[in-house]
C-alpha positions as CSV (number, residue, x, y, z in Angstrom):
1,M,6.8,-18.7,-22.4
2,D,5.8,-17.8,-26.0
3,G,4.8,-21.2,-27.2
4,M,5.1,-24.9,-26.4
5,K,5.5,-27.9,-28.5
6,C,2.3,-29.8,-29.1
7,V,2.6,-33.4,-28.2
8,A,-0.2,-34.4,-30.6
9,C,1.2,-32.9,-33.8
10,G,4.7,-31.5,-33.0
11,K,3.8,-27.9,-34.0
12,T,4.0,-24.9,-31.7
13,A,1.0,-24.2,-29.5
14,R,0.5,-20.5,-28.9
15,P,-0.6,-18.7,-25.6
16,A,-4.4,-18.4,-25.4
17,K,-7.2,-17.7,-22.9
18,L,-9.0,-21.0,-22.5
19,S,-12.2,-22.1,-20.7
20,F,-11.7,-24.7,-18.0
21,Q,-14.8,-25.9,-16.1
22,G,-16.5,-22.6,-17.0
23,Q,-13.6,-20.4,-15.9
24,A,-11.2,-18.4,-18.1
25,I,-7.6,-19.4,-17.6
26,D,-4.3,-19.0,-19.4
27,G,-2.9,-21.8,-21.5
28,W,-1.8,-22.7,-25.0
29,K,-3.7,-23.8,-28.0
30,C,-2.4,-25.6,-31.1
31,K,-3.7,-25.2,-34.6
32,C,-4.6,-28.9,-34.5
33,G,-7.1,-28.1,-31.7
34,V,-5.3,-29.5,-28.7
35,E,-5.4,-27.2,-25.6
36,Y,-2.9,-27.1,-22.7
37,F,-4.0,-25.5,-19.5
38,Q,-1.7,-23.5,-17.1
39,P,-1.5,-26.2,-14.4
40,E,-1.6,-23.9,-11.3
41,Q,-4.6,-22.1,-12.5
42,A,-6.4,-25.3,-13.4
43,Q,-5.6,-26.8,-10.0
44,R,-7.1,-23.7,-8.2
45,I,-10.3,-24.0,-10.2
46,L,-10.6,-27.7,-9.3
47,L,-10.1,-26.8,-5.6
48,L,-12.7,-24.0,-5.9
49,N,-15.2,-26.4,-7.5
50,Q,-14.6,-28.9,-4.7
51,V,-15.2,-26.4,-1.8
52,R,-18.3,-25.0,-3.5
53,K,-20.0,-28.4,-3.2
54,E,-19.3,-28.6,0.5
55,Q,-20.7,-26.9,3.6
56,F,-18.3,-25.9,6.3
57,R,-19.2,-25.4,10.0
58,V,-16.9,-22.7,11.4
59,K,-16.5,-21.3,14.8
60,V,-17.0,-17.7,15.8
61,G,-14.2,-16.4,18.0
62,K,-13.6,-13.1,19.7
63,V,-10.6,-10.7,19.5
64,R,-11.1,-7.8,21.8
65,S,-14.6,-6.4,21.0
66,N,-14.7,-8.0,17.5
67,L,-16.2,-11.3,16.6
68,I,-14.1,-13.3,14.0
69,L,-15.0,-16.2,11.7
70,R,-12.3,-18.9,11.3
71,I,-11.9,-19.8,7.7
72,P,-10.9,-23.4,7.0
73,K,-7.5,-23.8,5.3
74,R,-9.1,-25.5,2.2
75,I,-11.2,-22.4,1.6
76,A,-8.3,-20.0,2.3
77,D,-6.2,-22.0,-0.2
78,A,-8.9,-22.1,-2.9
79,L,-9.5,-18.3,-2.6
80,E,-5.7,-17.6,-2.2
81,L,-6.4,-15.7,1.1
82,K,-3.3,-14.5,3.0
83,D,-2.9,-13.4,6.6
84,G,-3.7,-9.7,6.9
85,E,-5.5,-9.5,3.5
86,E,-8.8,-7.6,3.4
87,V,-12.0,-9.1,2.1
88,T,-15.5,-7.6,1.9
89,L,-18.4,-9.1,3.8
90,R,-22.0,-8.6,2.7
91,V,-25.1,-9.8,4.5
92,E,-27.7,-11.3,2.1
93,G,-31.0,-12.9,2.5
94,S,-32.0,-14.1,5.9
95,G,-28.6,-14.2,7.7
96,E,-26.4,-15.3,4.8
97,I,-22.9,-13.8,4.7
98,R,-21.1,-13.5,1.4
99,V,-17.3,-13.0,1.3
100,L,-16.0,-11.1,-1.6
101,T,-12.3,-11.3,-2.5
102,G,-10.2,-9.3,-4.9
């Protein structure tokens, strides 16, 4: 969509990169200053911010000779992880594991 009608002033808001809770997302900005966020991207950022505040206890399982970590659905949804997708694991500090996506 090239533009959208601004509900505040009636003019056309143009596509723009906006900041939403510290993250860059797509949206539209009107000359009057009103900003409209792309709803799916904003919802994902809200979910990411929620799961960042929580701690999750996960189980370690075993598939053949490999150990697996079970990732809770809320985290998978927030990171948009899909079955079969590859991620990078990195060990940090004293036993911390960081998962890198993308």
